[in-house]
N, C-alpha and C positions, 0 to 999 in steps of 0.2 A: 504494500500499499504506499509506496514512497517513490518508486522509479518515475512515476508520472505525476508526482505531487502526492497529495493526501487522500486520493480516492481509494476506498476499499472495494473489493469485488462485492456485488450485491447477491443476496440470496436468490432473488428472482432470476438473475443471470446463471447462478450455479444450478438452479433447478432446471433451467433450459438446457444447459450443458449435459446434465444428467439424463435428460430425456433423449437428447441426440445420441449420446454415447450408448444408452440402452438399445436404441434402434440398430446400431451397428456393432453391438456386442463388444464395446471398448471399455476398459476399466478406467476409472478416474482415481489418480492419486494426487493428494494435495501437498504442496509445500506449506505446511501449517506453522512455520516458525514464528509468525507473528499473528496467530489465530486469535488470541485474546484481544489484542489491539484492534484487529479487523472487526471482532464482534462489537467492541465498543463504538467503532466508527458506524457500523450498521445500526446500533441502538440510537446513535445521534442523528442519522441521516434518513432512516426509513421509518415512516410513521407507524407502520404495522408492528415494529419491534421497540417502540419507545418505552414501553412498560415491561418488557421482558427482562428477566435477570440475565446477565452477561453469559453465565454458564449454559443457560438454556439455548442461547443463540449459538454458542460453540457447539453444543450437541447437535443442533439442527444443521449446522455446516457440515459436521462429520457424517451426518446421516445421508448426505448426498454424495458420499465418496466411497470408494472401495478400499481405500487405505491412505496412509499419510506418512510423510517423514517430517521430522521436526527437531531443530536445534533448540534445546531448552534454555540456552544462555540469552536469548532475546527477550522472551516474554515471562520468564521464571526467574526467581531470585537465586541463581546458581551460576557459577563460572564454568561449569563443565556439564556435559551430558546431552543425550539425544534420544529420540523415540522413533521407532518404525512400527506402524500398526497395520494390520491386514484383516479384512472382513472374511477372506477366503482361507479356510483352515490349511489347505494343501500348500498354498502359497506361503503362509506363515511357517509351516514346517520346513519348507525349503529354505526360507530365509534364516530360520533357527539353526539349521544344519551349517549354513555358511558362517554364522556367528560362532558356533562351537568350533568350527575348523580354523577360523582366523583368530579367535580369542577376543573377548569383549574388552579387554584392556582396562577394566575398572577395578580398583582396589576396593575393599570393603568400606573403608572410610568415605570413599567417593560415592558409593552406592547410597550410604546413609545421607550424604549431603543432597543427592538428587531426590531422595525420598522426602526429606524434610522440606525441600523447595516445593515440590508437588503438593504436599500436605498444606503448606502455607498458603499457596495460591488458591487452593480449593475454598478457602475461607476468606481470603483478603486479596483483592486485586487493585487496591487503591494505589499502589506503586506504579501501575500501568497508567492510570489517569494522571498521576503526577508527571510521569515522563511525557505524556501527550501534551500536558499544560506547558512544560519546559520547552518542548520542541516548538510549540505555537509561538511562544514568547521569543525564542531565538529567530524564528522565521520572521516575525513582525519587526524585531530589532534590526536585523540585517536589511530587510526590505526598506525600512524608513531611513536607514543610513545611505541608501543609494545603490545597494547590491542587487543585481538581478537574480531572483530566486525562483525556482519552479513553483508554480501555483497548482492547487491551494497547499496550505500548510499540511505536512505529514504528521504522523504520530510519533516518530522516533528519530527523524533526521531531517536536515535541511539540505537542499541541493542548490549550489551557487553556480550560475552559468558564467564561465570565464571568457566567453567570446568577446564581450566589450570590455571586461575588466582588464584583460591582458592581451590586447590586440597585437602586440609586438611579438608574441610567442606563437609559433605555429605548432601543430601537433608533433612535429619532429623535435620540438624543444621541451616536450613534456610539461605543459603549463600547469597541470594539477599537481604533479609531483614537485615542480619547482615552487609553487605557492605553498605547498605543505612544508617543504624544507625551511622556507623563510618564517612562516608562522610558528613552527615548532621552536626554532632557535631563538626567536625574538620574544615569544610569549608563552611558550609551552602548550600551544594549541595544535592538536594533531587531527587532521582529517584524512581524506583519501580520495583518489580518483574514483569516479562513478561511471559505469557503463551507460551510454546513451542508447535510447531506442532507435529504431531505423528512422522514425519520423523526426526524432530530435536531432539525429545526424544530419538529415536533410536540411534542417533549419540551422545547421552549423553550431549547435550547442556543444559546449565542452564542460562537463559537469565535475564539480568538486563537492564531496559529501562531508557533512559534519553530523555525526551520529551522537545522540544523547545516551549515555549509559543508563542501564535499567535501575541502577542503585547508586547511592553516594553522590548525587549531583543535586545541588541546591539552587534556587533562583538567583541568589547573590553571585554564584559562579557563572551562570548564564549571562547575567548583566555584565560581568567582568569580560567575558568573551566578546559581547557586543561592543563594549568600550574599546577593546583592543582592536577589533576590526575597523571601528570608526577611525582611530588614531592612525592605523596603518594606511587606510584609504587617503587620509589627509596628508600624511607625511611621506607616503611611498614614492620612491623615484624609479619604480619598476622592479621587476623580479629577475634575479639572475637565473638564466636557463640552466638546466641540468642536461647531462648526457648519460645515456645508460651504457654501463660498462660490462654488465654480466647478467645473463638470464639463466637461472637454474633449469634443469630438465624437469619434465613433468607438467601435469595440468596446472599446477599452482605457480609455475615459473614466473609468469607475468606479475604476480603479486609479490614475489620475493626477489624481484630484480634489484641489482645494485646500480647506484647513480653517483655521479660526482659533478661538481660545477664545471661548466664549459669554460674553456680559456677565453 
């Protein structure tokens, strides 16, 4: 619910996809990493669900799927853990065999940590609402300071378009990485490049992502980030471009690449 701004997927649309998938005997698997946040967005935007408890909306989302994968670190108060769920028992057994063969990699202490996070979220999801509020405040603050941000505000991150902000840097100069380098060393602010959609690419957008952590972030810190961005915009004489010096092998190589400042 953030790549194109703050729009969640709607339950009406999910039910339509479910109907189409059933017609062609296709399974639906959800990337449910931010399912609680999405449920809160549905609760806020769809009149039919205004009075529904958030976990009831989550269950309805899941009822339209054959399974899901979920990182627990985004919508649950834990720094580790993930879930894979299957409606089909045979598919579950196949996946379970794979886990046994590869090893689940979780120590007993970690399993307890995951259990506690799931139990906590079952009774209290106010921390999700807090992050959504902080994300909206960051979005408003950067927009009012003159930064071009993807609309509408999302529930966990703000996307800044660098196309007009750093016109002197082409994609070969890695503008998002270069800005991230400067912000981190000047202010301790760490963002990341963000993949643009095909439509956003056509519009020439070059996105920089600022994600709000699920815990341990207060509004005073968000205000401090906004102040630093404002001061940088007023005082900046440009960003020194980076050059990429090494890309590790594997699917994650792009995310773990090494850079240094260009001469």
